N, C-alpha and C positions, 0 to 999 in steps of 0.2 A: 505495500500500500503506500502511496506516494501524497504527502499533503503539498496544496500549493499554496503559497504565501497568500495573504488577503490582498496585499496591495498588488499582486500580481496584474501583468496586461492578458492574460489569458482570459478567452470570454468565459463568462461566468456559468455555462453550459459544460463548460470543460471540467468543472469543477464537481466531486461528488456532489450528490444531491442531500445529504445529511451532514456534510462538513460544513459547521460554523466555527469562524474564531473562539476560543476560549479566552475569556479576560484571567491575564496570568493573578491577577490582585483577589481574585473571586477564589480560584482555583489554592490559592496559597491560605486560604484562612479553612479550609478543608483540613483533616487531618489524611490525608492521602500523599503517597510517594510523589512527587513530582519533579519535572526538571524544566528549566524555562529556555527553547529553544525558538529565537527570533523572535523574541516578545510573547510566544505562545505558550500555555503549559502544556504540557506531555506527560501522561498520566505512565507510568511504570508497567511493564507486560505483568511484575507480580500482583498488582494491585489488580488487574483484568483478570489473572486467574482465580482468585478468590471468589469472582463474581460469575464465573463460566456455568455456575451450576444451576442446571434446570430443573425446577421443582413440579413434578406430576402431580403430588398432594400438596395442598396448600400448607405449607409450614406451621401456622398456625392451627390445624386442627389436629396436628400429631407432636408439635413440639414439646409438649408436655406428658406425653404418653410413651409408656412400656408395650411394644408390640411381640407378641408371642406366638412364634409359628411353630404349630404341629408337623412336623414335616422331617425327613432325614437330614441330618447336617447337611449332609454336600449334594440336596435335594435343589431342584431347579427353583421350585417355589419358595424357600428360605431365601436363596439369592437373589430372586427378584424382588422380594418385600425388602431384603436387605438393602438394595440399591434404590428403591423408589421413597422407601422411608426413612432416607437418610438424616431428615430432619429430626427423626423421633430420638425422644430421651437412650432409649436403648432399642435392639431388635434381637431377640432370642429362639432358640431352637430348643425344640422335644420332641423326643422321638414318641412321647405318648400324653395322649390328652389328658389323665389322670394329673402327671406331675404337673401339667402347664394351668392345668384348675385350683390343685393344692396350694400354687403358687399366688397367683391371682387373689385368691380366699385368705390368702397370710398377710396379702400388700393390697387390702380391700382402699385405703386409702390413696393407693395412686392410681393412674389412668392407666387399665391395660386394655387393649386391642387385641383380641384372641383371633387368629387366622389357622385353620382346621384343614389339612389334605384328609379327608375321610378315607382315600382307596387306601391309603398305608397306618393309618389311625386305627386300625384294630375293626374287630365285628361290628356291624353296622349298628346294631340291636344296643349293644352296648355304649355306642358313641353317641346315639339318638337319646339316650337315659341318661348321660352325663350333662350333655348339653339342655336339655330340659331341666336336670337341678340346677345348674349354673344359672340358668334364667331367674331361676326363682330366688338364688343366693347374690346374685350379681347381676341385676337387669341394667344398670348402667354400661355394661362391658361390652361394646360392639364383637360380635359375633360374625365372621364371614367364614362360610364354608367352600371347600373346594372339593372338584371331583372330576375326573377324565369322563366319568357316565353321565353327567348331565348334559344335556340336549344343547342348552344354551346358556349363557348366562343371565342372572336374574338378579335384577339389582331394587327391585322390589323388597316388598316385606311380605311376599308369597310365603315364605319359611318360617315365619316371625314368633312361631313357638321355639324355634331349637337355634333362628341366625335370623341376622337383619343383613344380609346379601351372600348371593351364590356365583362363585367362579367355576366357569368349566375350565378344566386342563385339558392340555397344555397351552400358555396365555402368553400374550406379550406384556410388557412392563405398562403400558396404558390403562391395559383392562384390570391388571392386578391392581394399579392406582386406582382408578373408577371405584372397584369393587369395594376396597378403603373406604373410599369418601364418603358412597352410597352406605356402607354399611353405619359409619359412624354418624351420617345424617337421619336416616332410619331409625337409629337407637335413639336419638334425642328425641324424634318427634313421636316415638312409642308411648301410649298414655301406660303404666306399670301402675 
């Protein structure tokens, strides 16, 4: 990328549309690493690198939450959740639902989001029973269930008794993020 001087004789159409001279006195008042070149402030690459992350989930929804993922530690779902929920307080993997629910009930004061891959979590009847019990004990905990057997994603409260949204696996980062956001939203609007 090249920068044209603002006093250049080049036609304005040749300059990048988004380019505008930055007032050096304004930038120096900010707390960023800048240098002044030809009377213009230039922000260093290290500052830009700090702001390159694109959040798929609104950080204000999860920055105060712990995300518990019931999946294989090396599983694709855990890695996708870890990527899209980077703004959360923590992302932890559990190999069984009982351990995740036990820790969530011990930490009732913290915000927990539970994501369960029901394909690897064990017997389906047992999973449903545990999720029903968790809904009674921890009604404010958003629950997202995931499975390869689901025909489609369901971001409604269709499975309200056990989950706030459902995600079909395998899935992209965007779908995982949408499932988490809809799960949080559905949980906040449900009357318990």
